[in-house]
C-alpha positions in Angstrom: -28.1 -116.1 8.2 -25.7 -118.4 6.3 -28.3 -119.1 3.5 -25.8 -118.6 0.7 -23.1 -120.7 2.5 -25.7 -123.5 3.1 -26.7 -123.5 -0.6 -23.2 -123.7 -1.8 -22.1 -126.4 0.5 -25.1 -128.4 -0.5 -24.1 -128.1 -4.1 -20.5 -129.1 -3.4 -21.7 -132.3 -1.6 -23.8 -133.3 -4.6 -20.5 -133.7 -6.6 -19.9 -136.9 -4.6 -23.4 -138.4 -5.2 -23.3 -141.9 -6.5 -19.7 -142.6 -5.7 -19.0 -145.9 -3.9 -15.9 -144.8 -2.2 -14.4 -141.5 -1.3 -11.1 -141.1 -3.2 -8.5 -138.4 -3.5 -9.8 -137.5 -7.0 -13.5 -137.0 -6.2 -12.8 -135.4 -2.9 -10.5 -132.7 -4.4 -13.3 -131.3 -6.6 -15.8 -131.3 -3.7 -13.4 -129.6 -1.3 -12.5 -127.0 -4.0 -16.2 -126.0 -3.9 -16.3 -126.1 -0.1 -13.3 -123.7 0.1 -14.9 -121.4 -2.4 -18.2 -121.5 -0.5 -16.4 -120.5 2.7 -14.5 -117.7 1.1 -17.7 -116.4 -0.5 -19.2 -116.4 3.0 -16.3 -114.1 4.1 -14.3 -116.7 6.0 -10.6 -115.9 6.4 -8.6 -117.4 3.5 -6.0 -119.2 5.7 -8.8 -120.6 7.9 -10.8 -121.8 4.8 -7.6 -123.5 3.4 -6.7 -125.2 6.7 -10.3 -126.3 7.2 -10.5 -128.1 3.9 -7.1 -129.7 4.4 -8.3 -131.2 7.7 -11.5 -132.4 6.0 -9.5 -134.0 3.2 -7.2 -135.8 5.6 -10.2 -137.4 7.3 -12.2 -138.1 4.1 -9.7 -139.7 1.7 -10.0 -143.5 1.6 -12.9 -143.8 4.0 -15.2 -146.7 2.9 -18.8 -145.5 2.7 -21.1 -147.3 5.1 -23.9 -149.3 3.4 -26.6 -147.0 4.7 -24.8 -143.8 3.6 -23.6 -142.3 0.3 -20.4 -140.4 -0.1 -22.1 -137.0 0.1 -23.6 -137.9 3.5 -20.2 -139.0 4.8 -18.7 -135.7 3.7 -21.5 -133.8 5.4 -20.7 -135.6 8.6 -17.0 -134.9 8.4 -17.6 -131.2 7.5 -20.1 -130.9 10.3 -17.7 -132.2 12.9 -14.9 -129.9 11.6 -17.2 -126.9 11.7 -18.0 -127.6 15.3 -14.3 -127.8 16.2 -13.6 -124.6 14.1 -16.2 -122.7 16.1 -14.9 -123.8 19.5 -16.2 -127.3 20.1 -18.4 -126.5 23.1 -20.3 -123.7 24.7 -18.4 -121.5 27.2 -20.4 -119.9 30.0 -20.1 -116.4 31.2 -18.0 -115.8 34.4 -20.3 -114.5 37.1 -17.8 -114.8 40.0 -17.4 -111.9 42.4 -19.5 -109.7 44.7 -20.6 -108.2 42.5 -19.7 -109.9 39.3 -18.3 -107.2 36.9 -18.8 -107.5 33.1 -17.1 -105.0 30.9 -18.5 -104.5 27.4 -16.1 -103.4 24.6 -16.4 -102.8 20.8 -16.8 -100.2 18.1 -19.6 -97.7 17.9 -22.6 -99.1 16.2 -21.8 -102.7 17.1 -24.7 -103.0 19.4 -23.0 -102.8 22.9 -25.8 -100.8 24.6 -28.6 -102.9 23.3 -26.7 -106.1 24.1 -26.0 -104.9 27.6 -29.7 -104.6 28.1 -30.3 -108.1 26.6 -27.7 -109.6 28.8 -29.1 -107.9 31.9 -32.6 -109.1 31.0 -31.3 -112.7 30.5 -29.5 -112.8 33.8 -32.5 -111.3 35.6 -35.2 -113.6 34.1 -33.2 -116.8 33.7 -30.8 -116.8 36.6 -32.6 -114.6 39.2 -29.8 -112.1 39.2 -30.1 -108.4 40.2 -28.1 -106.6 37.5 -27.0 -103.0 37.4 -26.4 -101.3 34.1 -23.7 -98.6 34.1 -23.5 -95.8 31.5 -19.8 -95.1 30.8 -20.2 -93.8 27.3 -19.9 -90.1 28.0 -19.2 -89.1 24.4 -21.9 -90.3 22.1 -24.9 -88.1 22.0 -27.9 -89.7 23.8 -25.9 -92.8 24.7 -26.8 -92.4 28.4 -30.5 -91.8 27.5 -30.5 -94.9 25.3 -29.3 -97.0 28.2 -31.9 -95.5 30.5 -34.6 -96.4 28.0 -33.3 -100.0 27.7 -33.1 -100.3 31.5 -36.7 -99.0 31.9 -38.0 -101.5 29.4 -36.5 -104.5 31.3 -37.0 -103.0 34.8 -33.2 -103.0 35.5 -31.6 -99.9 37.3 -29.1 -97.8 35.4 -26.2 -96.0 37.2 -25.3 -92.6 35.8 -23.4 -89.6 37.0 -25.0 -86.6 35.4 -22.4 -84.1 34.1 -19.4 -86.4 34.7 -17.0 -87.0 31.8 -14.9 -89.4 33.7 -15.9 -93.0 32.8 -13.3 -94.5 35.2 -14.8 -92.7 38.2 -18.3 -93.6 37.0 -17.4 -97.3 36.8 -15.8 -97.3 40.3 -18.8 -95.5 41.9 -21.2 -97.9 40.2 -19.6 -100.9 41.9 -19.9 -99.1 45.3 -23.5 -98.4 44.5 -24.1 -102.1 43.6 -22.6 -103.3 46.9 -24.8 -100.9 48.9 -28.0 -101.8 46.9 -27.7 -105.6 46.5 -26.9 -105.7 42.8 -25.0 -108.9 42.2 -24.0 -108.2 38.6 -22.6 -104.9 37.2 -22.6 -104.5 33.4 -20.5 -101.6 32.2 -21.4 -100.1 28.8 -18.3 -98.3 27.4 -17.8 -95.8 24.6 -17.0 -97.0 21.1 -15.6 -95.2 18.1 -16.2 -95.4 14.4 -12.7 -96.9 14.1 -10.1 -98.0 16.6 -8.1 -95.2 18.0 -5.5 -94.9 20.8 -7.6 -92.7 23.0 -10.4 -95.2 23.1 -8.1 -98.1 23.8 -6.3 -96.3 26.6 -9.6 -95.4 28.2 -11.0 -98.9 28.2 -7.7 -100.3 29.5 -7.9 -97.8 32.4 -11.5 -98.9 33.2 -10.3 -102.5 33.2 -7.5 -101.7 35.6 -9.8 -99.7 37.9 -12.6 -102.3 38.3 -10.9 -105.6 37.5 -13.8 -107.2 35.7 -14.3 -110.9 35.9 -15.6 -111.0 32.3 -14.7 -108.8 29.3 -16.9 -109.2 26.3 -16.1 -107.9 22.8 -19.3 -107.0 21.0 -19.1 -107.0 17.2 -21.6 -106.5 14.4 -21.5 -109.8 12.4 -22.6 -107.9 9.2 -19.2 -106.2 9.1 -17.7 -109.5 7.9 -14.0 -109.9 7.8 -13.5 -106.5 9.3 -15.1 -107.9 12.5 -12.3 -110.4 12.8 -9.6 -107.8 12.3 -11.2 -105.5 14.9 -11.5 -108.4 17.4 -7.8 -109.1 17.1 -6.8 -105.5 17.8 -9.1 -105.3 20.9 -7.9 -108.7 22.1 -4.2 -107.6 21.8 -5.0 -104.7 24.2 -7.7 -106.1 26.5 -7.2 -109.9 26.4 -11.0 -110.2 26.5 -12.8 -113.4 27.6 -15.4 -113.9 24.9 -17.1 -112.5 21.8 -20.7 -111.5 21.2 -22.0 -111.5 17.6 -24.9 -109.2 17.1 -27.3 -108.9 14.1 -27.0 -112.5 13.1 -30.6 -112.2 11.9 -29.6 -109.7 9.2 -28.3 -110.1 5.7 -24.9 -111.5 6.7 -22.6 -114.0 5.1 -21.7 -115.4 8.5 -18.0 -115.7 7.9 -17.2 -113.8 11.1 -18.8 -116.5 13.2 -16.7 -119.2 11.6 -13.4 -117.2 11.6 -13.3 -115.2 14.8 -12.4 -118.0 17.2 -9.5 -119.2 15.2 -8.0 -115.7 14.9 -8.3 -114.5 18.5 -8.5 -118.0 20.2 -11.4 -116.7 22.3 -14.9 -118.3 22.3 -18.1 -116.8 20.9 -20.3 -116.7 24.0 -23.5 -115.1 22.8 -25.3 -114.2 19.6 -28.0 -111.5 19.1 -30.8 -112.7 16.9 -33.2 -109.8 16.7 -34.2 -106.4 18.1 -36.3 -107.6 21.1 -34.7 -107.8 24.5 -35.3 -111.6 24.5 -33.4 -112.0 21.2 -30.2 -113.3 22.7 -28.9 -116.9 22.6 -25.9 -118.6 24.1 -23.6 -119.7 21.2 -23.6 -123.5 20.6 -21.1 -124.5 18.0 -22.9 -127.8 17.2 -26.2 -126.1 16.7 -24.6 -123.4 14.5 -23.0 -126.2 12.4 -26.4 -127.8 12.1 -27.9 -124.6 10.7 -25.0 -123.9 8.4 -25.5 -127.3 6.8 -29.3 -126.9 6.5 -30.1 -129.3 9.3 -32.2 -126.9 11.4 -31.9 -126.4 15.1 -34.8 -128.2 16.8 -33.1 -128.1 20.3 -33.0 -124.3 20.3 -36.6 -124.1 19.0 -37.9 -126.4 21.8 -35.9 -124.4 24.4 -37.5 -121.1 23.2 -40.9 -122.7 23.3 -40.3 -124.1 26.8 -39.2 -120.6 28.0 -42.3 -118.9 26.8 -45.1 -121.4 27.3 -46.5 -121.4 30.8 -47.0 -125.0 32.2 -50.0 -124.0 34.3 -51.6 -122.3 31.2 -50.9 -125.5 29.2 -52.7 -127.6 31.7 -55.7 -125.3 31.7 -55.7 -125.4 27.9 -55.6 -129.2 27.9 -58.7 -129.3 30.0 -60.5 -126.8 27.8 -59.6 -128.8 24.7 -60.9 -132.0 26.3 -64.2 -130.3 27.0 -64.3 -128.7 23.5 -64.1 -125.2 25.0 -61.1 -123.9 23.0 -62.1 -120.3 21.9 -60.7 -117.2 20.3 -59.4 -115.9 23.6 -57.3 -119.1 23.9 -56.3 -118.7 20.2 -55.1 -115.2 20.9 -53.0 -116.3 23.9 -51.2 -118.9 21.7 -50.4 -116.3 19.1 -49.0 -114.0 21.8 -46.8 -116.8 23.2 -45.4 -117.6 19.7 -44.6 -113.9 19.1 -42.5 -113.9 22.3 -40.3 -116.7 20.9 -38.7 -114.4 18.3 -38.6 -113.6 14.6 -41.0 -116.0 12.7 -38.6 -116.6 9.8 -35.8 -117.4 12.2 -38.0 -119.8 14.1 -39.1 -121.5 10.9 -35.4 -121.9 9.8 -34.8 -124.0 13.0 -37.0 -126.8 11.6 -34.9 -129.2 9.5 -35.5 -128.7 5.8 -37.4 -125.4 6.4 -34.5 -123.0 6.1 -34.2 -123.5 2.3 -37.9 -123.5 1.8 -38.3 -120.2 3.7 -35.3 -118.5 1.9 -37.2 -116.4 -0.5 -40.3 -115.9 1.7 -40.5 -112.7 3.6 -42.2 -113.0 7.0 -42.8 -109.8 8.8 -42.6 -109.6 12.6 -46.1 -108.2 12.6 -47.5 -111.1 10.5 -50.2 -111.7 13.1 -51.4 -108.1 13.3 -54.4 -108.7 11.0 -55.5 -111.8 13.0 -55.1 -110.0 16.3 -57.1 -107.0 14.9 -59.9 -109.3 13.8 -60.1 -111.1 17.2 -60.0 -107.8 19.1 -62.9 -106.6 17.0 -65.1 -109.4 18.2 -67.4 -109.1 21.2 -66.7 -111.1 24.3 -69.5 -113.4 23.4 -68.2 -113.9 19.9 -64.7 -114.8 21.1 -66.3 -117.4 23.5 -68.6 -118.9 20.8 -67.5 -118.5 17.2 -70.6 -120.4 16.0 -72.8 -117.2 16.5 -70.7 -115.2 14.1 -73.1 -114.8 11.1 -72.9 -112.7 8.0 -73.8 -109.4 9.7 -71.4 -110.0 12.5 -68.6 -110.8 10.0 -69.2 -107.6 8.2 -69.1 -105.6 11.5 -65.9 -107.4 12.6 -64.2 -106.7 9.2 -65.1 -103.0 9.4 -63.9 -102.7 13.0 -60.6 -104.4 12.3 -59.8 -102.7 9.0 -59.8 -106.0 7.1 -62.1 -107.6 4.6 -64.9 -110.1 5.0 -62.8 -112.6 3.1 -60.0 -112.3 5.7 -62.5 -112.8 8.5 -63.9 -115.9 6.8 -60.4 -117.2 6.3 -59.6 -116.8 10.0 -62.8 -118.5 11.1 -62.0 -121.4 8.8 -58.4 -121.6 10.2 -59.7 -121.5 13.7 -62.2 -124.3 13.1 -59.5 -126.4 11.5 -57.1 -125.7 14.4 -59.7 -126.5 17.0 -60.5 -129.9 15.4 -56.8 -130.8 15.1 -56.0 -129.7 18.7 -59.0 -131.6 20.1 -58.0 -134.8 18.2 -54.4 -134.6 19.5 -55.6 -133.9 23.1 -57.9 -136.9 23.1 -55.1 -139.3 22.3 -54.9 -139.1 18.6 -51.6 -138.3 16.8 -50.5 -135.5 14.6 -50.6 -137.6 11.5 -54.2 -138.5 12.0 -55.1 -134.9 12.8 -53.4 -133.7 9.6 -55.1 -136.4 7.5 -58.4 -135.4 9.0 -57.7 -131.7 8.2 -56.9 -132.6 4.6 -60.2 -134.3 4.1 -62.0 -131.1 5.2 -60.3 -128.9 2.6 
C-alpha cells in the first residue's frame, strides 16, 4: 500500500537537500514533483492542486532550524497537511440505540459481507457486544450462505428469512429478533450492484427509512481508485452516510482513494480492511496513515496488534521459563502462532520505520511459517522439550516426517538455539543490543 507514492515523495524531498533556506524557487520544483506523485497515486486533480498550494503557503520563507535540513522541514509540512487532508482525527462508530443499528452500503464486490463479519467480530471481542448479522442481500447467489459462513466462523448469529425477497421486512424483523434475544448491535448487510442503479438506491433508502440506523457505512474497494471516490459521492447524495470503510488496503493499490475520499464527500474514513482474516480490520488513524505514506512506519499500530494477541499470563509464564533456561520448541511454536494472529507478515514489517522500503520487493507469504511448524510437529514430545537430544538419525526422521530437508531442520535448530540465547540474555537484565552482539559472535 502506498509504496509508489512513498518512493516518489521521497525523491521530491531530495530536491531540497543541501539548501539553507526554503525559497519560492526551490519549493516550486519540489511541489511540482509532490503533485505529480499524488496524481500518479490516483488522487483527485483538484485535491492534489489544493494540497500543494497549502504546503507552498506554509513552506515559503521558513528558516530551516539548525538541526534540520530543508527536506526534513518539507516532510514535516507535508505530513501535517496529509493528516488534515485525511480528516485530522479518528472518528468512532456510533453505537447508540437499543439495539444500535448499523447499515452497510456499497457496490457488489466491495467487501460488504466480509467487512460486516469483521466489524461484528471486532465489536464482540474488543467491546463485549452481542452483535447480530442480518442477511438483506436477497439477489446475489449464495450471498446469504456467505454471511452464514462468516457468522459461524466468528460465532455470531445471522438473521435470515428463508424464501423472503423483501429486504425491508427482513431488516425490521431482525431488529425485533435482536430486542427479544439480547443482541445490542444489529449489522445489516445489504445488496450491491456491479454499478449504481436506481432500483438499488431506492431499496437501500427504503431500508434506511424503515429501521432508522444510527450509523450508515459506505464500504468501498480501495483498489478501484478514483472510481471509489465518484461512487462514494453518489451514495452520499442519496443516503447521507456517516463514514467510509476502505477494504483491500493490503492489495496492489495506489492509495489515492484514501487521500481523496474525505475531501469529496466530507465524511470520515472510519475503518480499513487490511487482509482476509476476520481480525484484519483497523480503525482509521489519519496521523498513522500519513506516517506510512511518508515511509515513517507505524509502530503504534504494531504495538497495539501485539498487545491484543499476546496473553499477559502466558508472557509471565514464559518469563519464568526463560529465567530457568526451560524455553523449548513448544514455547517457540506458541510464539509463532501469536505472531500469525497479528496479520500479514509483510504488512507488519512495513510498520517498522525504514522497513517498508526494504520489504518492497520481498514477497512474504502468509504461510511463511508452515515449514517451521511442520518440522516442530514432526518432533516427539521429548524432542520438543529437549532439543539437545536431536541427533543425526532424529534429524533425518524429522525431515522425512515434515516433508522438508535435513538442511532445513538443521537451520531451524540453529535459529532456535540463537533465539533461546538472545531471549535468555534479555530476560536476565541484558539489553537487545548486547543480545544481538552476542548473536553476531556465534555466526
